[in-house]
Steps between C-alpha positions, in 0.01 A plus 500: 500500500176346386567195698570707812186698447304159468655368805409817695141481372470135619632594830249786529207262401616238760510776767172661379298178476462422872399865559271531199277195549392604847442845381286354224296293750452823708409699190248235370351420841147611437500371145625157621236475767224614265606250243502224765143589597385480139673169440350366823157602368572331171619192669193482722267525194704228329475290818124538519463410131705185559293431818184518307640249248608273777162514673325415172741217445438367844131535464535307180688230687830564329853447646687843542855503359780499762675803344183697526463419860875597559440824301197591727709437805792727370253757394328519850843516667625785264182697547532469874864618480419790276202616714720489808757722328237751388365513854853567629531791255205673669657446843851618388659718778642844418823655625608842626199507719272427212639772273642263247431142385722217615722439208632166610146346534386641181796360334435156635127502418562628142765235441266224626212631296704506183642145555156360605346629177780383290589161649160377633201675356621525144595128464164393661304717258700352204449144637116553510502595140639170413225306685280323253239315719544484880399133519589159362258325265367230736127529535346220698135385485434546873656847503295616200176377668603678816534828319148471352361416847640824628374674192145364556515610863607860403220523249250388767637773738471763228130394443426512871663850516295604201181369673587689813557827314185439289302459827625835615415659166149357506457633854618849382266492217210414729607794716503714187874561494744560218768222445863612511669493156791283613259248629328486167822461320608229750183308435559523119861386540393210721237389252764512221756308695244233611403451129871446408536268794205290428613465132843379629329258733274378226798439268686304768323179419610512137877521584697185421833389636721734302718682753532814307117535464465420866750746589348780307159431646650489850688820428194671379316406827787614712514833325133556546529432867805725537408782262127523541327281762746596778496882446115488470459321836737751661295790340181351646631506851567875472139579421368679808180601327364445157259797466402835620139626594301676234127454598284638779492318831124485507461260203732244675314516821164458317629178364619394840155550643354300215750209560430503872134474433565199275718346766226541760246339285734221435555453871129498564463236239764277652368567851164375421650185357699456821190548715307243299799257538524568877126426531566167330786440753766499231860598530593829341802489267822661641549715183148629534554599869834668412330684199228635727754626744704668232181656345396643838864643545500654156154659534612664811826629346300628202249661728773686683651619167158627368432662827829694490437616146338822613812610680721484197621835389610623159862393522559266206741283687257423779223445255720264307589298815128460589409426148782237481381342826152461360632359183721249682216401708287430193778329304672306773205408726150571383551359144654174601243455773219545253664257271541253779134513594406405148701179538308385814295215367408400858588657835477188720517120520297243701663378817455214733352660808498352847157337551285629783495164676889509526477816711444462877170375600400650838195272543717181488497320842747232589320191633672225684285239326646621171863527617588138400359530156668833442826359630479187286427707190787737579755227546384340177545830311857509633573143400659500145389142441126582529318645200135478580332579832126486567262636775164352514186538711124579482380820354522807725789379720739773383734298264538805271574730790760252635690453171497875441662553840753245412569682167546822681756333729672369196506843348642656808765228540597521128446135463387536138570756232142519396171404670192440289143442638232361260149380589415202285120479609260207456477564124861521390571664171855425381524817295397723786752322738781544237403869463486565872844335573655678195358845601643471846836389355513792258470267202274618211313292248525732209263313269151435641470213246785303655369156585535333841821308410677817374413684818611201708841490311559873575400465859714190543797685366430803732486288806771237421791474733373792709436548868116566500239412760169423312203493733205321331195575712172319506570207279206265436635251267833373363693776320727398219824701567630431147190619333509830693874541443632454852859346501549174687782249556847646444366806315329637811820643641431604856133570434214354719132464469289550806129391454177520693202275447198344677588167368827330598448251207560778254846561659586135497407465129730794428790326659522712817603282798554793750140575579384654825150519632324778678235473761255742663603734783474400861261686727746753631636583154142530354409755788822692435426534126135587575611782740728644255253514214201614711684774680401687812138421454534169696567705815153649485351408850156421361629222282632305792597151380338525155826553311659186632181306422491633136874432469446133612227458240747593233647155530862630549508553120701821416289597197181489703658670797630790298179543312266501805745706711531771233125502439429553875796747540277801545191337640449584863140388542435178673228411257739508211743250663210273605363491144853414367521217767162366382604495133815312589319248723215428273575592143238429239597233246284667242762767425824642645457776756583838344751561775719197393380450138841585335690275743262211478502510125877465511476198714221360275752490222653200663165322458446620144842375398435139615523300186188283507173425681657227706715747691229773509228271641736329741596851625131590540432180707808573710359841583197344658701296736669586833867572538721202564271262310655175412554391144284188574196718599553702178520178310168389639324817392653519154515137376128491448482823296709372207728798520819308479635431156501135389239234423408226752762600744568289789514666848877459495519667166251778611711554816825528293322738264365703775837533668638641174211750473544606866867544447441719199262712695760535777771585236254772376475614860129461504526233765720483798658205686298370799628441842616154412589316188210403276298805589424833358372851599394818326561855579183691594551764230547230229176328639309820454619521135422130444150533631431797285629304197292199626184697496547709183640218286364167647183620671618391843290605794635534854388654832667818382245567225245769570169359598268749342695551166625155446354213724153619428556514121361168385650538150847542641443195725389283210848569332681407815742202468678520835367605835685536832317598824704478820341601820203673334136430494412683182342193338262429782394869507435532125431155381306298762431222245690404190793708374453568125851453369477256205869563395649463843787246508682586820335573846700565804352616826479470879297556796165568326173315508431324169130505380345170421458560131828677472664275242206455263616745233869417520517215252854599385651514836838314503665604828318549830716609797300564813679522826386558858135419417271430786231297326452154351540444133200598292305261283544731204867423499445198293380723225852613434559233237813678361660545841864380489632655823338513841672640796333526844779589735428578865130445457259349754374220285464135586301335237668503156325220328336738246839573358500150366256621237756742343634258243743741328669604816880493467595680820341453841650683792336463840780625726412552864127406460294309756435189286529173696493248226590472130191304387443264211333772291842669474617199300278639215754779428696278253662805323636649823868593472557699821349405837597715792368392851777657705427595860157345505530422868160320513567264212539162647405255220519451132250259352650188331549508119474887489867574456547218250218643276677838476727350243574839331622652830854661466523680827361396839537712822362323811734607776379651824190268516392245777459211264537155657666340203435148392756314301239414235416864447862600483565234254247673260762767445682248282209534253585871450733446200501883428593605851798742510440687836398366841468645842380248765526419863478140628480464868606124521876489437468127400296591193800545274410617155726254318218369282292823493623665172515388150750766384766725651359830632625841399384681814400356836479574869444160676488472879472159672471453874384687809811720542449869418780668324591860534355647179719814456474695177829375363368140442251642241786564271514121430260371243538135619494433876460170696443508876512165669475357859712179479613206705768231436248285297476752218738521203501790255569247233129427503447870395685497175210676336597815715866485407487853356430646829667841576424540874486191716395559863519197740384463850561183712204306633648488848791639680664154513462450133726758343741286298476594133744233372236240429290771343753573226702236297705479184185484297357825635611791275327837485664687210293820546526529874580856609428480870472235771344590837 
């Protein structure tokens, strides 16, 4: 019975179990869902705790355990599944039109919730409890350092956040507001955390290699980042405001007005500095410009805010907003601007400004006569192989104007990166030149005590390997580039030097081989320049041709043209132009005319700069002679004055020396070339300057001296050393008897009647040059016992016997006079070195033994005479052992000079025979010429003494006798022959 009952009970249990469990799930539906929600919450908290440990471990560079990673994955999946189930519970549909819950769904959800809690969440929570550490002990050095780098970065972020909040706090305090309590606490917490962090950072250096110590330190840093620094940074981001208003609006605006006033004063102070800098043509610093713009903007904003203050009501929020705006303006703008102004040590810096001459010159005129020079210089500037270029010419030609125009073209064509123009002047100062160049290149010599070499070194470094055009204007003597600090050779880069001077020798000494000369303007160019400078005044009808006459007297020299034209620009009276014309035509040598004084003084510098008296006195003598004078005529006038350097010079030596002096004067542009070789000229303006120098320095009197103030002044005449009177009868008018000039050494004159006692008081006279005189030689002439040169060209004199008494005579020139015979008395002139009888058409005879007695004779000119030569007289030439130059005409072609000379001549012009050759100008270029009428009986072998001939001109004696073969043979050799006609 018991067994039966037990069996029945088991059967009942088996039948009831499938029915009971669903009923239990239905009955515990709410409980199971609620339990699931609680467990999910617990699981989430556990997950977050584990996640924190994981993050700390990762920050510490630790390796997370694999089972921890797997646990996190399962947890996330379980939570997702549970949350989905809970969401489905809320959406569970009801049955019976919503009158009853859906039992089937509730059963399913309850069952899933129960199993999810039992089979998943429970084991996961138990598994977490068994976690010791979530990582493996494998700290590496690099990961440890990486953790601390992040730690330092987070600390820096916290400090910056604190600074930002503190700034807001200070602004609020300035605004009189109360700081929020949470902000105060935040700042305290931040300060505490920063102290902890800095201690941790400070202890870092003492940590060894023990992994446990390193781990603990790294863990502490990680925890500080996660637990403190991170939350504090997040909290700072949530601070919308740090304070609330507590004080009256008026107090804040009063402070704003005060700060604006300070800002205006600061702006005024800076603006004054800016104005001073701008007046000094300095460049204003960009930050100063920006500061001024910002200040102006802030002052306008502040003004608008202050102006709107009166319209603010009593609403505290509006008042707060305005007060806050004023505070922000003071803190964020006005305060920093005032601080910035205090840091302005200077508001500007010096700049290299474009020089005035580099700007367009409207007065510059292009002249055809200058085109070739300008083109040559321009081509040289573009040639990379050329370093130095020179432009030379007399003073006042416009050399400076020309090179400046070339410099402007180079600037416009970007030929150089920098262009520097420096005037050297006649008294060059190396320090001043260095300073001028450096200033224009923006180079500063900081220490005034720097010596020349230190400055040169700095300047050299500044210019080395650059592309600079350096224009050195008005050079008077050789300039040492190395001493100044101007690079040369390979160090020059692409730089070039363009120089101007009055002396081409200066350029050559400096090594410049590309030198280009300038000349005066032609007549049309001169008139064009004059018209531009004078303006419309030249169209005044009353003036007629006066402007052109005045222009002509300016000598085509730009400096004089410009000065005179500008001076007459507004002068419309005829008398004013006539007075100017008179001054130009007859300037007084006593002083420079006021109208041109400045310009003449500039030209006079060329005279002042001549190195010695030899050059200066030669220049003075040249100024007394006509244009296109030959060097031979100059030699005749100078050799007796002892001007040339050297003792006991032969005529050949004196000629060579004079050639050098004349060349130097030409190189200095004080003399010009003559029409043909061996001649010279002088510009009229230079002559004016020379005659003034002659009078004021050397007491030279000329026909230009004033009669009343100078010629009648006996004291001045007694000082006179040189006198030149051409075409003027002043002497006859003022001194009918002797001329009291005891110091007179040089007298040159023409066409005036000489008083009988004229030479009595001229005991020191050395050179007497009278031409075109119409009277016989005076007996008082033999009183000139010191006379060494006597020239009587083109004079109507016949008897010259008295000249034989002048025992010291070295030069006698009787060109184109009417003498008929060279008498025996002339043989007394045993010291004679030059005898010139050229073109004495009436001269028919030379007395025997006269030529042979002139044993010191070096140069003899006797061509163009009608002498009937005798062989005996010609053979006397052989006694002239010093003879170097000869010009002679022998009518009889049979009188060959084979035995006439004792030495080879250096210069000669010998014509033999009746044939007249065409004497064109080109033949004068030859220093040795032989013209001969020949026949077949003559052989040039007999003329070996003339083997150095350069021009040989032959004419047959008859038309039938034109065979030259007998004339030349294998023994005839002319090594210097240049032309055969």
